[in-house]
PDB file of N, CA, C, O and CB in Angstrom:
ATOM      1  N   VAL A   1      99.169 129.796 110.656  1.00  0.00           N
ATOM      2  CA  VAL A   1      98.128 130.936 109.914  1.00  0.00           C
ATOM      3  C   VAL A   1      97.904 131.983 110.876  1.00  0.00           C
ATOM      4  O   VAL A   1      97.649 131.748 112.057  1.00  0.00           O
ATOM      5  CB  VAL A   1      96.567 130.337 109.460  1.00  0.00           C
ATOM      6  N   HIS A   2      97.989 133.065 110.413  1.00  0.00           N
ATOM      7  CA  HIS A   2      97.740 134.426 111.304  1.00  0.00           C
ATOM      8  C   HIS A   2      95.857 134.780 110.756  1.00  0.00           C
ATOM      9  O   HIS A   2      95.256 134.813 109.682  1.00  0.00           O
ATOM     10  CB  HIS A   2      99.235 136.064 110.666  1.00  0.00           C
ATOM     11  N   ASN A   3      95.535 134.971 112.101  1.00  0.00           N
ATOM     12  CA  ASN A   3      93.920 135.224 111.955  1.00  0.00           C
ATOM     13  C   ASN A   3      93.772 136.337 112.815  1.00  0.00           C
ATOM     14  O   ASN A   3      93.600 136.273 114.033  1.00  0.00           O
ATOM     15  CB  ASN A   3      92.861 133.944 112.433  1.00  0.00           C
ATOM     16  N   ARG A   4      93.862 137.576 111.981  1.00  0.00           N
ATOM     17  CA  ARG A   4      93.735 139.078 112.526  1.00  0.00           C
ATOM     18  C   ARG A   4      92.603 139.183 112.624  1.00  0.00           C
ATOM     19  O   ARG A   4      92.189 138.467 111.712  1.00  0.00           O
ATOM     20  CB  ARG A   4      94.223 140.227 111.798  1.00  0.00           C
ATOM     21  N   PRO A   5      91.276 139.835 113.404  1.00  0.00           N
ATOM     22  CA  PRO A   5      90.360 140.215 113.882  1.00  0.00           C
ATOM     23  C   PRO A   5      89.845 141.541 113.051  1.00  0.00           C
ATOM     24  O   PRO A   5      90.414 142.632 113.023  1.00  0.00           O
ATOM     25  CB  PRO A   5      90.670 140.303 115.197  1.00  0.00           C
ATOM     26  N   VAL A   6      88.555 141.150 112.343  1.00  0.00           N
ATOM     27  CA  VAL A   6      88.430 142.386 111.276  1.00  0.00           C
ATOM     28  C   VAL A   6      87.337 142.830 112.052  1.00  0.00           C
ATOM     29  O   VAL A   6      86.356 142.127 112.295  1.00  0.00           O
ATOM     30  CB  VAL A   6      88.114 142.113 109.495  1.00  0.00           C
ATOM     31  N   GLN A   7      87.509 144.082 112.475  1.00  0.00           N
ATOM     32  CA  GLN A   7      86.099 144.900 112.864  1.00  0.00           C
ATOM     33  C   GLN A   7      85.591 144.548 114.310  1.00  0.00           C
ATOM     34  O   GLN A   7      85.856 145.188 115.327  1.00  0.00           O
ATOM     35  CB  GLN A   7      84.804 144.482 111.771  1.00  0.00           C
ATOM     36  N   GLY A   8      84.842 143.456 114.226  1.00  0.00           N
ATOM     37  CA  GLY A   8      84.480 142.771 115.823  1.00  0.00           C
ATOM     38  C   GLY A   8      85.309 141.730 115.777  1.00  0.00           C
ATOM     39  O   GLY A   8      85.797 141.260 114.749  1.00  0.00           O
ATOM     40  N   SER A   9      85.499 141.313 117.004  1.00  0.00           N
ATOM     41  CA  SER A   9      86.135 140.280 117.554  1.00  0.00           C
ATOM     42  C   SER A   9      85.032 138.741 117.880  1.00  0.00           C
ATOM     43  O   SER A   9      85.431 137.622 118.203  1.00  0.00           O
ATOM     44  CB  SER A   9      86.796 140.999 118.924  1.00  0.00           C
ATOM     45  N   LYS A  10      83.693 139.163 117.673  1.00  0.00           N
ATOM     46  CA  LYS A  10      82.797 138.175 118.058  1.00  0.00           C
ATOM     47  C   LYS A  10      83.237 137.418 116.507  1.00  0.00           C
ATOM     48  O   LYS A  10      83.954 136.420 116.427  1.00  0.00           O
ATOM     49  CB  LYS A  10      80.988 138.733 118.467  1.00  0.00           C
ATOM     50  N   GLY A  11      82.663 138.103 115.405  1.00  0.00           N
ATOM     51  CA  GLY A  11      82.659 137.498 113.956  1.00  0.00           C
ATOM     52  C   GLY A  11      84.076 136.660 114.083  1.00  0.00           C
ATOM     53  O   GLY A  11      83.954 135.435 114.104  1.00  0.00           O
ATOM     54  N   SER A  12      85.243 137.140 114.159  1.00  0.00           N
ATOM     55  CA  SER A  12      86.210 136.259 114.008  1.00  0.00           C
ATOM     56  C   SER A  12      86.410 135.191 114.564  1.00  0.00           C
ATOM     57  O   SER A  12      86.650 134.124 113.999  1.00  0.00           O
ATOM     58  CB  SER A  12      87.031 136.668 114.122  1.00  0.00           C
ATOM     59  N   TYR A  13      86.318 135.408 115.858  1.00  0.00           N
ATOM     60  CA  TYR A  13      86.198 134.542 116.980  1.00  0.00           C
ATOM     61  C   TYR A  13      85.203 133.187 116.680  1.00  0.00           C
ATOM     62  O   TYR A  13      85.450 132.085 117.170  1.00  0.00           O
ATOM     63  CB  TYR A  13      85.630 135.455 118.185  1.00  0.00           C
ATOM     64  N   ARG A  14      83.803 133.515 115.613  1.00  0.00           N
ATOM     65  CA  ARG A  14      83.073 132.649 115.226  1.00  0.00           C
ATOM     66  C   ARG A  14      83.922 131.722 114.451  1.00  0.00           C
ATOM     67  O   ARG A  14      84.024 130.537 114.767  1.00  0.00           O
ATOM     68  CB  ARG A  14      82.017 133.180 114.602  1.00  0.00           C
ATOM     69  N   VAL A  15      84.644 132.338 113.260  1.00  0.00           N
ATOM     70  CA  VAL A  15      84.870 131.974 112.495  1.00  0.00           C
ATOM     71  C   VAL A  15      86.427 130.736 112.780  1.00  0.00           C
ATOM     72  O   VAL A  15      86.697 129.758 112.082  1.00  0.00           O
ATOM     73  CB  VAL A  15      84.768 133.167 111.739  1.00  0.00           C
ATOM     74  N   ASN A  16      87.171 131.228 113.973  1.00  0.00           N
ATOM     75  CA  ASN A  16      88.013 130.303 114.371  1.00  0.00           C
ATOM     76  C   ASN A  16      87.912 129.270 114.603  1.00  0.00           C
ATOM     77  O   ASN A  16      88.650 128.299 114.439  1.00  0.00           O
ATOM     78  CB  ASN A  16      88.432 130.473 115.034  1.00  0.00           C
ATOM     79  N   LEU A  17      86.519 129.466 115.206  1.00  0.00           N
ATOM     80  CA  LEU A  17      85.889 128.395 116.573  1.00  0.00           C
ATOM     81  C   LEU A  17      85.381 127.120 115.296  1.00  0.00           C
ATOM     82  O   LEU A  17      85.538 125.902 115.379  1.00  0.00           O
ATOM     83  CB  LEU A  17      83.995 129.350 117.890  1.00  0.00           C
ATOM     84  N   ARG A  18      85.007 127.586 114.632  1.00  0.00           N
ATOM     85  CA  ARG A  18      84.060 126.559 113.360  1.00  0.00           C
ATOM     86  C   ARG A  18      85.150 126.039 112.405  1.00  0.00           C
ATOM     87  O   ARG A  18      84.927 124.945 111.887  1.00  0.00           O
ATOM     88  CB  ARG A  18      82.747 127.591 112.215  1.00  0.00           C
ATOM     89  N   HIS A  19      86.437 126.749 112.063  1.00  0.00           N
ATOM     90  CA  HIS A  19      87.664 126.056 111.990  1.00  0.00           C
ATOM     91  C   HIS A  19      88.160 124.941 112.452  1.00  0.00           C
ATOM     92  O   HIS A  19      88.372 123.854 111.915  1.00  0.00           O
ATOM     93  CB  HIS A  19      88.328 126.617 112.296  1.00  0.00           C
ATOM     94  N   GLY A  20      88.364 125.449 113.807  1.00  0.00           N
ATOM     95  CA  GLY A  20      89.127 124.213 114.950  1.00  0.00           C
ATOM     96  C   GLY A  20      88.095 123.145 114.969  1.00  0.00           C
ATOM     97  O   GLY A  20      88.402 122.016 114.586  1.00  0.00           O
ATOM     98  N   VAL A  21      87.066 123.376 115.327  1.00  0.00           N
ATOM     99  CA  VAL A  21      86.025 122.243 115.575  1.00  0.00           C
ATOM    100  C   VAL A  21      86.060 121.161 114.336  1.00  0.00           C
ATOM    101  O   VAL A  21      85.927 119.942 114.445  1.00  0.00           O
ATOM    102  CB  VAL A  21      84.440 122.931 115.705  1.00  0.00           C
ATOM    103  N   SER A  22      86.262 121.869 113.203  1.00  0.00           N
ATOM    104  CA  SER A  22      85.998 121.022 111.825  1.00  0.00           C
ATOM    105  C   SER A  22      87.580 119.947 111.524  1.00  0.00           C
ATOM    106  O   SER A  22      87.726 118.902 110.890  1.00  0.00           O
ATOM    107  CB  SER A  22      85.706 122.438 110.260  1.00  0.00           C
ATOM    108  N   ARG A  23      88.440 120.705 112.218  1.00  0.00           N
ATOM    109  CA  ARG A  23      90.254 120.504 111.780  1.00  0.00           C
ATOM    110  C   ARG A  23      89.922 118.954 113.132  1.00  0.00           C
ATOM    111  O   ARG A  23      90.276 117.802 112.879  1.00  0.00           O
ATOM    112  CB  ARG A  23      92.019 122.572 112.478  1.00  0.00           C
ATOM    113  N   ILE A  24      89.116 119.414 114.626  1.00  0.00           N
ATOM    114  CA  ILE A  24      89.109 118.267 115.677  1.00  0.00           C
ATOM    115  C   ILE A  24      88.483 117.397 115.377  1.00  0.00           C
ATOM    116  O   ILE A  24      88.813 116.318 115.870  1.00  0.00           O
ATOM    117  CB  ILE A  24      88.710 118.470 116.851  1.00  0.00           C
ATOM    118  N   ARG A  25      87.273 117.420 114.424  1.00  0.00           N
ATOM    119  CA  ARG A  25      86.347 116.563 114.199  1.00  0.00           C
ATOM    120  C   ARG A  25      87.576 115.518 112.803  1.00  0.00           C
ATOM    121  O   ARG A  25      87.825 114.316 112.901  1.00  0.00           O
ATOM    122  CB  ARG A  25      84.595 117.556 113.649  1.00  0.00           C
ATOM    123  N   SER A  26      87.813 115.936 112.296  1.00  0.00           N
ATOM    124  CA  SER A  26      88.923 115.219 111.149  1.00  0.00           C
ATOM    125  C   SER A  26      89.870 114.760 111.639  1.00  0.00           C
ATOM    126  O   SER A  26      90.516 113.925 111.005  1.00  0.00           O
ATOM    127  CB  SER A  26      89.554 116.011 110.135  1.00  0.00           C
ATOM    128  N   GLY A  27      90.204 115.096 112.739  1.00  0.00           N
ATOM    129  CA  GLY A  27      91.490 114.492 113.597  1.00  0.00           C
ATOM    130  C   GLY A  27      91.006 113.487 114.284  1.00  0.00           C
ATOM    131  O   GLY A  27      91.775 112.547 114.488  1.00  0.00           O
ATOM    132  N   LEU A  28      89.779 113.422 114.758  1.00  0.00           N
ATOM    133  CA  LEU A  28      89.295 112.405 115.690  1.00  0.00           C
ATOM    134  C   LEU A  28      88.825 111.286 114.643  1.00  0.00           C
ATOM    135  O   LEU A  28      89.086 110.118 114.932  1.00  0.00           O
ATOM    136  CB  LEU A  28      88.045 112.984 116.748  1.00  0.00           C
ATOM    137  N   ARG A  29      88.244 111.522 113.612  1.00  0.00           N
ATOM    138  CA  ARG A  29      87.783 110.330 112.360  1.00  0.00           C
ATOM    139  C   ARG A  29      89.053 109.488 112.022  1.00  0.00           C
ATOM    140  O   ARG A  29      89.117 108.266 111.880  1.00  0.00           O
ATOM    141  CB  ARG A  29      87.214 111.125 110.725  1.00  0.00           C
ATOM    142  N   HIS A  30      90.337 110.684 111.896  1.00  0.00           N
ATOM    143  CA  HIS A  30      91.310 109.858 111.496  1.00  0.00           C
ATOM    144  C   HIS A  30      91.933 108.999 112.535  1.00  0.00           C
ATOM    145  O   HIS A  30      92.562 108.040 112.087  1.00  0.00           O
ATOM    146  CB  HIS A  30      92.226 110.586 110.894  1.00  0.00           C
ATOM    147  N   THR A  31      91.893 109.137 113.855  1.00  0.00           N
ATOM    148  CA  THR A  31      92.426 108.117 115.496  1.00  0.00           C
ATOM    149  C   THR A  31      91.378 107.147 115.213  1.00  0.00           C
ATOM    150  O   THR A  31      91.698 105.999 114.906  1.00  0.00           O
ATOM    151  CB  THR A  31      92.199 108.977 117.504  1.00  0.00           C
ATOM    152  N   VAL A  32      90.104 107.513 115.290  1.00  0.00           N
ATOM    153  CA  VAL A  32      89.423 106.505 115.334  1.00  0.00           C
ATOM    154  C   VAL A  32      89.246 105.628 114.336  1.00  0.00           C
ATOM    155  O   VAL A  32      88.653 104.617 114.712  1.00  0.00           O
ATOM    156  CB  VAL A  32      88.523 106.807 115.654  1.00  0.00           C
ATOM    157  N   GLY A  33      89.543 105.641 113.201  1.00  0.00           N
ATOM    158  CA  GLY A  33      89.768 104.831 111.813  1.00  0.00           C
ATOM    159  C   GLY A  33      91.062 103.771 111.647  1.00  0.00           C
ATOM    160  O   GLY A  33      91.136 102.748 110.966  1.00  0.00           O
ATOM    161  N   ILE A  34      92.435 104.647 112.866  1.00  0.00           N
ATOM    162  CA  ILE A  34      93.539 103.786 112.959  1.00  0.00           C
ATOM    163  C   ILE A  34      93.538 102.779 114.113  1.00  0.00           C
ATOM    164  O   ILE A  34      94.197 101.745 114.215  1.00  0.00           O
ATOM    165  CB  ILE A  34      94.690 104.584 113.036  1.00  0.00           C
ATOM    166  N   ILE A  35      92.506 103.402 115.098  1.00  0.00           N
ATOM    167  CA  ILE A  35      92.211 102.155 116.283  1.00  0.00           C
ATOM    168  C   ILE A  35      91.613 101.329 115.687  1.00  0.00           C
ATOM    169  O   ILE A  35      92.296 100.305 115.646  1.00  0.00           O
ATOM    170  CB  ILE A  35      91.363 102.408 117.570  1.00  0.00           C
ATOM    171  N   PHE A  36      90.189 101.156 114.926  1.00  0.00           N
ATOM    172  CA  PHE A  36      89.207 100.163 114.624  1.00  0.00           C
ATOM    173  C   PHE A  36      90.335  99.370 113.609  1.00  0.00           C
ATOM    174  O   PHE A  36      90.310  98.155 113.411  1.00  0.00           O
ATOM    175  CB  PHE A  36      87.592 100.807 113.896  1.00  0.00           C
ATOM    176  N   HIS A  37      91.226 100.217 113.071  1.00  0.00           N
ATOM    177  CA  HIS A  37      92.023  99.366 111.956  1.00  0.00           C
ATOM    178  C   HIS A  37      92.977  98.410 112.672  1.00  0.00           C
ATOM    179  O   HIS A  37      93.248  97.300 112.214  1.00  0.00           O
ATOM    180  CB  HIS A  37      92.937 100.351 110.907  1.00  0.00           C
ATOM    181  N   ASP A  38      93.426  98.843 113.708  1.00  0.00           N
ATOM    182  CA  ASP A  38      94.427  97.849 114.535  1.00  0.00           C
ATOM    183  C   ASP A  38      93.653  96.593 115.251  1.00  0.00           C
ATOM    184  O   ASP A  38      94.156  95.482 115.418  1.00  0.00           O
ATOM    185  CB  ASP A  38      95.225  98.753 115.799  1.00  0.00           C
ATOM    186  N   ALA A  39      92.260  97.008 115.663  1.00  0.00           N
ATOM    187  CA  ALA A  39      91.267  96.413 116.567  1.00  0.00           C
ATOM    188  C   ALA A  39      91.083  95.133 115.479  1.00  0.00           C
ATOM    189  O   ALA A  39      90.919  93.953 115.790  1.00  0.00           O
ATOM    190  CB  ALA A  39      89.750  97.495 116.991  1.00  0.00           C
ATOM    191  N   LYS A  40      91.133  95.517 114.551  1.00  0.00           N
ATOM    192  CA  LYS A  40      90.763  94.112 113.614  1.00  0.00           C
ATOM    193  C   LYS A  40      92.265  93.270 113.473  1.00  0.00           C
ATOM    194  O   LYS A  40      92.322  92.211 112.849  1.00  0.00           O
ATOM    195  CB  LYS A  40      90.085  94.620 111.747  1.00  0.00           C
TER     196      LYS A  40
END
């Protein structure tokens, strides 16, 4: 995935940050689900 800044670097950084956070959240949720599943 190539993210090339358009005009303001702040705007693109904001978009990349939001995308990264959502990806990390979904990853964490997946990991936690596996851990709880194994705990049972």
